[in-house]
PyMOL CGO cylinders between C-alpha atoms (Angstrom):
from pymol import cmd
from pymol.cgo import CYLINDER

trace = [
    CYLINDER, 111.00, 89.67, 82.84, 113.79, 90.13, 80.37, 0.3, 1, 1, 1, 1, 1, 1,
    CYLINDER, 113.79, 90.13, 80.37, 113.32, 93.70, 79.20, 0.3, 1, 1, 1, 1, 1, 1,
    CYLINDER, 113.32, 93.70, 79.20, 111.66, 97.04, 79.95, 0.3, 1, 1, 1, 1, 1, 1,
    CYLINDER, 111.66, 97.04, 79.95, 108.98, 96.63, 77.28, 0.3, 1, 1, 1, 1, 1, 1,
    CYLINDER, 108.98, 96.63, 77.28, 107.58, 93.64, 79.18, 0.3, 1, 1, 1, 1, 1, 1,
    CYLINDER, 107.58, 93.64, 79.18, 107.55, 95.60, 82.43, 0.3, 1, 1, 1, 1, 1, 1,
    CYLINDER, 107.55, 95.60, 82.43, 105.63, 98.34, 80.61, 0.3, 1, 1, 1, 1, 1, 1,
    CYLINDER, 105.63, 98.34, 80.61, 103.04, 95.82, 79.42, 0.3, 1, 1, 1, 1, 1, 1,
    CYLINDER, 103.04, 95.82, 79.42, 102.57, 94.49, 82.94, 0.3, 1, 1, 1, 1, 1, 1,
    CYLINDER, 102.57, 94.49, 82.94, 102.25, 97.87, 84.63, 0.3, 1, 1, 1, 1, 1, 1,
    CYLINDER, 102.25, 97.87, 84.63, 99.87, 99.16, 81.95, 0.3, 1, 1, 1, 1, 1, 1,
    CYLINDER, 99.87, 99.16, 81.95, 97.77, 96.02, 82.44, 0.3, 1, 1, 1, 1, 1, 1,
    CYLINDER, 97.77, 96.02, 82.44, 97.55, 96.97, 86.13, 0.3, 1, 1, 1, 1, 1, 1,
    CYLINDER, 97.55, 96.97, 86.13, 96.37, 100.45, 85.12, 0.3, 1, 1, 1, 1, 1, 1,
    CYLINDER, 96.37, 100.45, 85.12, 93.75, 98.97, 82.79, 0.3, 1, 1, 1, 1, 1, 1,
    CYLINDER, 93.75, 98.97, 82.79, 92.54, 96.69, 85.57, 0.3, 1, 1, 1, 1, 1, 1,
    CYLINDER, 92.54, 96.69, 85.57, 92.28, 99.81, 87.79, 0.3, 1, 1, 1, 1, 1, 1,
    CYLINDER, 92.28, 99.81, 87.79, 89.92, 101.28, 85.16, 0.3, 1, 1, 1, 1, 1, 1,
    CYLINDER, 89.92, 101.28, 85.16, 92.28, 104.08, 84.13, 0.3, 1, 1, 1, 1, 1, 1,
    CYLINDER, 92.28, 104.08, 84.13, 91.03, 106.36, 81.37, 0.3, 1, 1, 1, 1, 1, 1,
    CYLINDER, 91.03, 106.36, 81.37, 94.42, 107.99, 80.80, 0.3, 1, 1, 1, 1, 1, 1,
    CYLINDER, 94.42, 107.99, 80.80, 97.73, 106.11, 80.88, 0.3, 1, 1, 1, 1, 1, 1,
    CYLINDER, 97.73, 106.11, 80.88, 101.12, 107.69, 80.22, 0.3, 1, 1, 1, 1, 1, 1,
    CYLINDER, 101.12, 107.69, 80.22, 104.46, 105.91, 79.95, 0.3, 1, 1, 1, 1, 1, 1,
    CYLINDER, 104.46, 105.91, 79.95, 107.76, 107.77, 79.83, 0.3, 1, 1, 1, 1, 1, 1,
    CYLINDER, 107.76, 107.77, 79.83, 111.33, 106.60, 79.45, 0.3, 1, 1, 1, 1, 1, 1,
    CYLINDER, 111.33, 106.60, 79.45, 113.97, 109.22, 80.12, 0.3, 1, 1, 1, 1, 1, 1,
    CYLINDER, 113.97, 109.22, 80.12, 117.61, 108.41, 79.41, 0.3, 1, 1, 1, 1, 1, 1,
    CYLINDER, 117.61, 108.41, 79.41, 120.52, 110.65, 80.30, 0.3, 1, 1, 1, 1, 1, 1,
    CYLINDER, 120.52, 110.65, 80.30, 124.05, 109.67, 79.24, 0.3, 1, 1, 1, 1, 1, 1,
    CYLINDER, 124.05, 109.67, 79.24, 125.70, 112.37, 81.36, 0.3, 1, 1, 1, 1, 1, 1,
    CYLINDER, 125.70, 112.37, 81.36, 123.89, 111.28, 84.55, 0.3, 1, 1, 1, 1, 1, 1,
    CYLINDER, 123.89, 111.28, 84.55, 124.03, 107.62, 83.44, 0.3, 1, 1, 1, 1, 1, 1,
    CYLINDER, 124.03, 107.62, 83.44, 120.36, 107.10, 84.24, 0.3, 1, 1, 1, 1, 1, 1,
    CYLINDER, 120.36, 107.10, 84.24, 117.35, 105.49, 82.66, 0.3, 1, 1, 1, 1, 1, 1,
    CYLINDER, 117.35, 105.49, 82.66, 114.02, 106.24, 84.33, 0.3, 1, 1, 1, 1, 1, 1,
    CYLINDER, 114.02, 106.24, 84.33, 110.78, 104.43, 83.53, 0.3, 1, 1, 1, 1, 1, 1,
    CYLINDER, 110.78, 104.43, 83.53, 107.59, 106.12, 84.72, 0.3, 1, 1, 1, 1, 1, 1,
    CYLINDER, 107.59, 106.12, 84.72, 103.99, 105.00, 84.34, 0.3, 1, 1, 1, 1, 1, 1,
    CYLINDER, 103.99, 105.00, 84.34, 101.18, 107.33, 85.39, 0.3, 1, 1, 1, 1, 1, 1,
    CYLINDER, 101.18, 107.33, 85.39, 97.50, 106.45, 85.38, 0.3, 1, 1, 1, 1, 1, 1,
    CYLINDER, 97.50, 106.45, 85.38, 94.23, 107.97, 86.57, 0.3, 1, 1, 1, 1, 1, 1,
    CYLINDER, 94.23, 107.97, 86.57, 92.74, 104.68, 87.73, 0.3, 1, 1, 1, 1, 1, 1,
    CYLINDER, 92.74, 104.68, 87.73, 91.15, 103.78, 91.06, 0.3, 1, 1, 1, 1, 1, 1,
    CYLINDER, 91.15, 103.78, 91.06, 94.37, 104.27, 92.96, 0.3, 1, 1, 1, 1, 1, 1,
    CYLINDER, 94.37, 104.27, 92.96, 95.34, 102.52, 96.18, 0.3, 1, 1, 1, 1, 1, 1,
    CYLINDER, 95.34, 102.52, 96.18, 95.44, 103.31, 99.85, 0.3, 1, 1, 1, 1, 1, 1,
    CYLINDER, 95.44, 103.31, 99.85, 98.80, 103.07, 101.70, 0.3, 1, 1, 1, 1, 1, 1,
    CYLINDER, 98.80, 103.07, 101.70, 98.15, 99.45, 102.76, 0.3, 1, 1, 1, 1, 1, 1,
    CYLINDER, 98.15, 99.45, 102.76, 97.50, 98.36, 99.19, 0.3, 1, 1, 1, 1, 1, 1,
    CYLINDER, 97.50, 98.36, 99.19, 100.60, 100.24, 97.98, 0.3, 1, 1, 1, 1, 1, 1,
    CYLINDER, 100.60, 100.24, 97.98, 102.72, 98.34, 100.51, 0.3, 1, 1, 1, 1, 1, 1,
    CYLINDER, 102.72, 98.34, 100.51, 101.20, 95.04, 99.38, 0.3, 1, 1, 1, 1, 1, 1,
    CYLINDER, 101.20, 95.04, 99.38, 101.68, 95.86, 95.69, 0.3, 1, 1, 1, 1, 1, 1,
    CYLINDER, 101.68, 95.86, 95.69, 105.42, 95.11, 95.87, 0.3, 1, 1, 1, 1, 1, 1,
    CYLINDER, 105.42, 95.11, 95.87, 104.85, 91.80, 97.69, 0.3, 1, 1, 1, 1, 1, 1,
    CYLINDER, 104.85, 91.80, 97.69, 105.18, 88.98, 95.14, 0.3, 1, 1, 1, 1, 1, 1,
    CYLINDER, 105.18, 88.98, 95.14, 102.71, 86.85, 97.09, 0.3, 1, 1, 1, 1, 1, 1,
    CYLINDER, 102.71, 86.85, 97.09, 99.93, 89.42, 96.85, 0.3, 1, 1, 1, 1, 1, 1,
    CYLINDER, 99.93, 89.42, 96.85, 97.75, 90.00, 93.83, 0.3, 1, 1, 1, 1, 1, 1,
    CYLINDER, 97.75, 90.00, 93.83, 94.22, 91.15, 93.14, 0.3, 1, 1, 1, 1, 1, 1,
    CYLINDER, 94.22, 91.15, 93.14, 94.08, 88.93, 90.06, 0.3, 1, 1, 1, 1, 1, 1,
    CYLINDER, 94.08, 88.93, 90.06, 92.02, 85.77, 90.29, 0.3, 1, 1, 1, 1, 1, 1,
    CYLINDER, 92.02, 85.77, 90.29, 93.93, 83.96, 87.54, 0.3, 1, 1, 1, 1, 1, 1,
    CYLINDER, 93.93, 83.96, 87.54, 96.98, 83.29, 89.70, 0.3, 1, 1, 1, 1, 1, 1,
    CYLINDER, 96.98, 83.29, 89.70, 98.09, 83.54, 93.32, 0.3, 1, 1, 1, 1, 1, 1,
    CYLINDER, 98.09, 83.54, 93.32, 101.16, 85.70, 92.81, 0.3, 1, 1, 1, 1, 1, 1,
    CYLINDER, 101.16, 85.70, 92.81, 101.75, 89.14, 91.32, 0.3, 1, 1, 1, 1, 1, 1,
    CYLINDER, 101.75, 89.14, 91.32, 105.29, 89.44, 90.05, 0.3, 1, 1, 1, 1, 1, 1,
    CYLINDER, 105.29, 89.44, 90.05, 105.34, 92.54, 87.83, 0.3, 1, 1, 1, 1, 1, 1,
    CYLINDER, 105.34, 92.54, 87.83, 105.91, 95.31, 90.38, 0.3, 1, 1, 1, 1, 1, 1,
    CYLINDER, 105.91, 95.31, 90.38, 108.11, 93.22, 92.69, 0.3, 1, 1, 1, 1, 1, 1,
    CYLINDER, 108.11, 93.22, 92.69, 110.30, 92.17, 89.74, 0.3, 1, 1, 1, 1, 1, 1,
    CYLINDER, 110.30, 92.17, 89.74, 110.55, 95.75, 88.49, 0.3, 1, 1, 1, 1, 1, 1,
    CYLINDER, 110.55, 95.75, 88.49, 111.58, 96.89, 91.98, 0.3, 1, 1, 1, 1, 1, 1,
    CYLINDER, 111.58, 96.89, 91.98, 114.15, 94.09, 92.19, 0.3, 1, 1, 1, 1, 1, 1,
    CYLINDER, 114.15, 94.09, 92.19, 115.50, 94.85, 88.68, 0.3, 1, 1, 1, 1, 1, 1,
    CYLINDER, 115.50, 94.85, 88.68, 115.96, 98.53, 89.51, 0.3, 1, 1, 1, 1, 1, 1,
    CYLINDER, 115.96, 98.53, 89.51, 117.68, 97.78, 92.80, 0.3, 1, 1, 1, 1, 1, 1,
    CYLINDER, 117.68, 97.78, 92.80, 119.97, 95.17, 91.17, 0.3, 1, 1, 1, 1, 1, 1,
    CYLINDER, 119.97, 95.17, 91.17, 121.06, 97.90, 88.74, 0.3, 1, 1, 1, 1, 1, 1,
    CYLINDER, 121.06, 97.90, 88.74, 121.95, 100.26, 91.63, 0.3, 1, 1, 1, 1, 1, 1,
    CYLINDER, 121.95, 100.26, 91.63, 118.73, 102.19, 90.99, 0.3, 1, 1, 1, 1, 1, 1,
    CYLINDER, 118.73, 102.19, 90.99, 115.54, 102.79, 92.88, 0.3, 1, 1, 1, 1, 1, 1,
    CYLINDER, 115.54, 102.79, 92.88, 111.81, 102.14, 92.72, 0.3, 1, 1, 1, 1, 1, 1,
    CYLINDER, 111.81, 102.14, 92.72, 108.82, 104.08, 93.94, 0.3, 1, 1, 1, 1, 1, 1,
    CYLINDER, 108.82, 104.08, 93.94, 105.08, 103.81, 93.80, 0.3, 1, 1, 1, 1, 1, 1,
    CYLINDER, 105.08, 103.81, 93.80, 102.71, 106.59, 94.80, 0.3, 1, 1, 1, 1, 1, 1,
    CYLINDER, 102.71, 106.59, 94.80, 98.97, 106.23, 94.74, 0.3, 1, 1, 1, 1, 1, 1,
    CYLINDER, 98.97, 106.23, 94.74, 95.85, 107.87, 96.05, 0.3, 1, 1, 1, 1, 1, 1,
    CYLINDER, 95.85, 107.87, 96.05, 92.36, 106.35, 96.00, 0.3, 1, 1, 1, 1, 1, 1,
    CYLINDER, 92.36, 106.35, 96.00, 90.26, 108.01, 93.32, 0.3, 1, 1, 1, 1, 1, 1,
    CYLINDER, 90.26, 108.01, 93.32, 93.27, 109.83, 91.86, 0.3, 1, 1, 1, 1, 1, 1,
    CYLINDER, 93.27, 109.83, 91.86, 95.56, 107.22, 90.31, 0.3, 1, 1, 1, 1, 1, 1,
    CYLINDER, 95.56, 107.22, 90.31, 99.02, 105.73, 90.55, 0.3, 1, 1, 1, 1, 1, 1,
    CYLINDER, 99.02, 105.73, 90.55, 102.57, 106.68, 89.61, 0.3, 1, 1, 1, 1, 1, 1,
    CYLINDER, 102.57, 106.68, 89.61, 105.18, 103.93, 89.29, 0.3, 1, 1, 1, 1, 1, 1,
    CYLINDER, 105.18, 103.93, 89.29, 108.80, 104.93, 88.73, 0.3, 1, 1, 1, 1, 1, 1,
    CYLINDER, 108.80, 104.93, 88.73, 111.93, 102.84, 88.37, 0.3, 1, 1, 1, 1, 1, 1,
    CYLINDER, 111.93, 102.84, 88.37, 115.36, 104.40, 88.03, 0.3, 1, 1, 1, 1, 1, 1,
    CYLINDER, 115.36, 104.40, 88.03, 118.29, 102.39, 86.65, 0.3, 1, 1, 1, 1, 1, 1,
    CYLINDER, 118.29, 102.39, 86.65, 121.98, 103.13, 86.26, 0.3, 1, 1, 1, 1, 1, 1,
    CYLINDER, 121.98, 103.13, 86.26, 121.99, 103.08, 82.47, 0.3, 1, 1, 1, 1, 1, 1,
    CYLINDER, 121.99, 103.08, 82.47, 125.46, 101.51, 82.05, 0.3, 1, 1, 1, 1, 1, 1,
    CYLINDER, 125.46, 101.51, 82.05, 124.97, 98.91, 84.80, 0.3, 1, 1, 1, 1, 1, 1,
    CYLINDER, 124.97, 98.91, 84.80, 125.28, 95.33, 83.62, 0.3, 1, 1, 1, 1, 1, 1,
    CYLINDER, 125.28, 95.33, 83.62, 121.95, 94.47, 85.33, 0.3, 1, 1, 1, 1, 1, 1,
    CYLINDER, 121.95, 94.47, 85.33, 119.91, 97.21, 83.65, 0.3, 1, 1, 1, 1, 1, 1,
    CYLINDER, 119.91, 97.21, 83.65, 117.42, 95.43, 81.40, 0.3, 1, 1, 1, 1, 1, 1,
    CYLINDER, 117.42, 95.43, 81.40, 117.48, 96.26, 77.69, 0.3, 1, 1, 1, 1, 1, 1,
    CYLINDER, 117.48, 96.26, 77.69, 114.64, 98.29, 76.21, 0.3, 1, 1, 1, 1, 1, 1,
    CYLINDER, 114.64, 98.29, 76.21, 113.25, 95.30, 74.32, 0.3, 1, 1, 1, 1, 1, 1,
    CYLINDER, 113.25, 95.30, 74.32, 110.60, 95.47, 71.61, 0.3, 1, 1, 1, 1, 1, 1,
    CYLINDER, 110.60, 95.47, 71.61, 108.89, 98.63, 72.79, 0.3, 1, 1, 1, 1, 1, 1,
    CYLINDER, 108.89, 98.63, 72.79, 107.07, 99.03, 69.45, 0.3, 1, 1, 1, 1, 1, 1,
    CYLINDER, 107.07, 99.03, 69.45, 105.37, 95.65, 69.86, 0.3, 1, 1, 1, 1, 1, 1,
    CYLINDER, 105.37, 95.65, 69.86, 104.43, 96.43, 73.46, 0.3, 1, 1, 1, 1, 1, 1,
    CYLINDER, 104.43, 96.43, 73.46, 103.01, 99.86, 72.59, 0.3, 1, 1, 1, 1, 1, 1,
    CYLINDER, 103.01, 99.86, 72.59, 101.01, 98.46, 69.68, 0.3, 1, 1, 1, 1, 1, 1,
    CYLINDER, 101.01, 98.46, 69.68, 99.65, 95.69, 71.92, 0.3, 1, 1, 1, 1, 1, 1,
    CYLINDER, 99.65, 95.69, 71.92, 98.55, 98.30, 74.47, 0.3, 1, 1, 1, 1, 1, 1,
    CYLINDER, 98.55, 98.30, 74.47, 96.84, 100.34, 71.75, 0.3, 1, 1, 1, 1, 1, 1,
    CYLINDER, 96.84, 100.34, 71.75, 94.84, 97.29, 70.66, 0.3, 1, 1, 1, 1, 1, 1,
    CYLINDER, 94.84, 97.29, 70.66, 93.41, 96.67, 74.13, 0.3, 1, 1, 1, 1, 1, 1,
    CYLINDER, 93.41, 96.67, 74.13, 89.67, 97.31, 74.05, 0.3, 1, 1, 1, 1, 1, 1,
    CYLINDER, 89.67, 97.31, 74.05, 89.64, 99.12, 77.41, 0.3, 1, 1, 1, 1, 1, 1,
    CYLINDER, 89.64, 99.12, 77.41, 92.42, 101.60, 76.61, 0.3, 1, 1, 1, 1, 1, 1,
    CYLINDER, 92.42, 101.60, 76.61, 90.88, 105.01, 76.14, 0.3, 1, 1, 1, 1, 1, 1,
    CYLINDER, 90.88, 105.01, 76.14, 93.92, 107.31, 76.05, 0.3, 1, 1, 1, 1, 1, 1,
    CYLINDER, 93.92, 107.31, 76.05, 97.51, 106.16, 76.02, 0.3, 1, 1, 1, 1, 1, 1,
    CYLINDER, 97.51, 106.16, 76.02, 100.65, 108.23, 75.59, 0.3, 1, 1, 1, 1, 1, 1,
    CYLINDER, 100.65, 108.23, 75.59, 104.31, 107.31, 75.37, 0.3, 1, 1, 1, 1, 1, 1,
    CYLINDER, 104.31, 107.31, 75.37, 107.28, 109.66, 75.61, 0.3, 1, 1, 1, 1, 1, 1,
    CYLINDER, 107.28, 109.66, 75.61, 110.89, 108.70, 75.12, 0.3, 1, 1, 1, 1, 1, 1,
    CYLINDER, 110.89, 108.70, 75.12, 113.55, 111.27, 75.92, 0.3, 1, 1, 1, 1, 1, 1,
    CYLINDER, 113.55, 111.27, 75.92, 117.26, 110.71, 75.47, 0.3, 1, 1, 1, 1, 1, 1,
    CYLINDER, 117.26, 110.71, 75.47, 119.96, 113.36, 75.81, 0.3, 1, 1, 1, 1, 1, 1,
    CYLINDER, 119.96, 113.36, 75.81, 117.71, 116.18, 74.62, 0.3, 1, 1, 1, 1, 1, 1,
    CYLINDER, 117.71, 116.18, 74.62, 116.02, 114.22, 71.80, 0.3, 1, 1, 1, 1, 1, 1,
    CYLINDER, 116.02, 114.22, 71.80, 112.34, 113.40, 72.25, 0.3, 1, 1, 1, 1, 1, 1,
    CYLINDER, 112.34, 113.40, 72.25, 109.73, 111.11, 70.70, 0.3, 1, 1, 1, 1, 1, 1,
    CYLINDER, 109.73, 111.11, 70.70, 106.05, 111.41, 71.65, 0.3, 1, 1, 1, 1, 1, 1,
    CYLINDER, 106.05, 111.41, 71.65, 103.36, 108.91, 70.69, 0.3, 1, 1, 1, 1, 1, 1,
    CYLINDER, 103.36, 108.91, 70.69, 99.66, 109.41, 71.37, 0.3, 1, 1, 1, 1, 1, 1,
    CYLINDER, 99.66, 109.41, 71.37, 96.92, 106.87, 70.71, 0.3, 1, 1, 1, 1, 1, 1,
    CYLINDER, 96.92, 106.87, 70.71, 94.43, 109.74, 70.50, 0.3, 1, 1, 1, 1, 1, 1,
    CYLINDER, 94.43, 109.74, 70.50, 96.44, 111.37, 67.71, 0.3, 1, 1, 1, 1, 1, 1,
    CYLINDER, 96.44, 111.37, 67.71, 96.74, 108.07, 65.85, 0.3, 1, 1, 1, 1, 1, 1,
    CYLINDER, 96.74, 108.07, 65.85, 92.99, 107.51, 66.08, 0.3, 1, 1, 1, 1, 1, 1,
    CYLINDER, 92.99, 107.51, 66.08, 92.39, 111.03, 64.74, 0.3, 1, 1, 1, 1, 1, 1,
    CYLINDER, 92.39, 111.03, 64.74, 94.74, 110.44, 61.81, 0.3, 1, 1, 1, 1, 1, 1,
    CYLINDER, 94.74, 110.44, 61.81, 93.14, 107.07, 61.03, 0.3, 1, 1, 1, 1, 1, 1,
    CYLINDER, 93.14, 107.07, 61.03, 89.68, 108.69, 61.11, 0.3, 1, 1, 1, 1, 1, 1,
    CYLINDER, 89.68, 108.69, 61.11, 87.76, 105.53, 61.96, 0.3, 1, 1, 1, 1, 1, 1,
    CYLINDER, 87.76, 105.53, 61.96, 90.07, 103.01, 60.28, 0.3, 1, 1, 1, 1, 1, 1,
    CYLINDER, 90.07, 103.01, 60.28, 90.71, 100.31, 62.89, 0.3, 1, 1, 1, 1, 1, 1,
    CYLINDER, 90.71, 100.31, 62.89, 94.21, 99.70, 64.21, 0.3, 1, 1, 1, 1, 1, 1,
    CYLINDER, 94.21, 99.70, 64.21, 93.80, 96.09, 63.08, 0.3, 1, 1, 1, 1, 1, 1,
    CYLINDER, 93.80, 96.09, 63.08, 93.29, 97.05, 59.42, 0.3, 1, 1, 1, 1, 1, 1,
    CYLINDER, 93.29, 97.05, 59.42, 95.78, 95.59, 56.93, 0.3, 1, 1, 1, 1, 1, 1,
    CYLINDER, 95.78, 95.59, 56.93, 99.15, 97.27, 57.13, 0.3, 1, 1, 1, 1, 1, 1,
    CYLINDER, 99.15, 97.27, 57.13, 98.35, 99.58, 60.07, 0.3, 1, 1, 1, 1, 1, 1,
    CYLINDER, 98.35, 99.58, 60.07, 100.08, 97.44, 62.70, 0.3, 1, 1, 1, 1, 1, 1,
    CYLINDER, 100.08, 97.44, 62.70, 103.23, 96.96, 60.65, 0.3, 1, 1, 1, 1, 1, 1,
    CYLINDER, 103.23, 96.96, 60.65, 103.38, 100.67, 59.84, 0.3, 1, 1, 1, 1, 1, 1,
    CYLINDER, 103.38, 100.67, 59.84, 102.87, 101.77, 63.47, 0.3, 1, 1, 1, 1, 1, 1,
    CYLINDER, 102.87, 101.77, 63.47, 105.48, 99.35, 64.79, 0.3, 1, 1, 1, 1, 1, 1,
    CYLINDER, 105.48, 99.35, 64.79, 107.97, 100.49, 62.17, 0.3, 1, 1, 1, 1, 1, 1,
    CYLINDER, 107.97, 100.49, 62.17, 107.19, 104.14, 62.91, 0.3, 1, 1, 1, 1, 1, 1,
    CYLINDER, 107.19, 104.14, 62.91, 107.67, 103.65, 66.67, 0.3, 1, 1, 1, 1, 1, 1,
    CYLINDER, 107.67, 103.65, 66.67, 110.87, 101.62, 66.22, 0.3, 1, 1, 1, 1, 1, 1,
    CYLINDER, 110.87, 101.62, 66.22, 112.46, 104.17, 63.88, 0.3, 1, 1, 1, 1, 1, 1,
    CYLINDER, 112.46, 104.17, 63.88, 111.62, 107.08, 66.19, 0.3, 1, 1, 1, 1, 1, 1,
    CYLINDER, 111.62, 107.08, 66.19, 112.96, 105.32, 69.28, 0.3, 1, 1, 1, 1, 1, 1,
    CYLINDER, 112.96, 105.32, 69.28, 116.18, 104.46, 67.42, 0.3, 1, 1, 1, 1, 1, 1,
    CYLINDER, 116.18, 104.46, 67.42, 116.57, 108.09, 66.35, 0.3, 1, 1, 1, 1, 1, 1,
    CYLINDER, 116.57, 108.09, 66.35, 115.74, 109.38, 69.82, 0.3, 1, 1, 1, 1, 1, 1,
    CYLINDER, 115.74, 109.38, 69.82, 118.34, 107.10, 71.38, 0.3, 1, 1, 1, 1, 1, 1,
    CYLINDER, 118.34, 107.10, 71.38, 120.95, 108.26, 68.86, 0.3, 1, 1, 1, 1, 1, 1,
    CYLINDER, 120.95, 108.26, 68.86, 121.29, 104.79, 67.37, 0.3, 1, 1, 1, 1, 1, 1,
    CYLINDER, 121.29, 104.79, 67.37, 121.61, 104.07, 63.69, 0.3, 1, 1, 1, 1, 1, 1,
    CYLINDER, 121.61, 104.07, 63.69, 120.81, 100.99, 61.67, 0.3, 1, 1, 1, 1, 1, 1,
]
cmd.load_cgo(trace, "trace")
């Protein structure tokens, strides 16, 4: 996978498959510490220790559509190639926490990618009940909540004309501002 937004899509798909009702994604960047940490927390079925160990094996998957599961193993490899670390904690009936830490300035740290497109795609998934995204960078913070968006839209579907373009633009602008970037 080429960027963090694609890793987010893959991990969130795992959470959806685990029947999570609440999914939270956070990206925390710190220039002083030179870190970028991606965390995904869900309240899905969870896994026992054996399943957790298998989850980072590329030749293990619970999916029936293919015989390999590359998302978590690739994320682990990407973090380690960027002098970072990877962890996965899970408890049956409680949920799962996946975290990948990268050295932000490392040449192997993947770019953020099109996070707005990934977040909008997640929001459109029919089985996503609650989804939150937080992006923190050097004291600046952007929070996005599907629940809040649904409340604001008051029954207007996310697929209605103009909603998708507006949400993606809104997310993009706030991430740019949070990261201290300017167009």
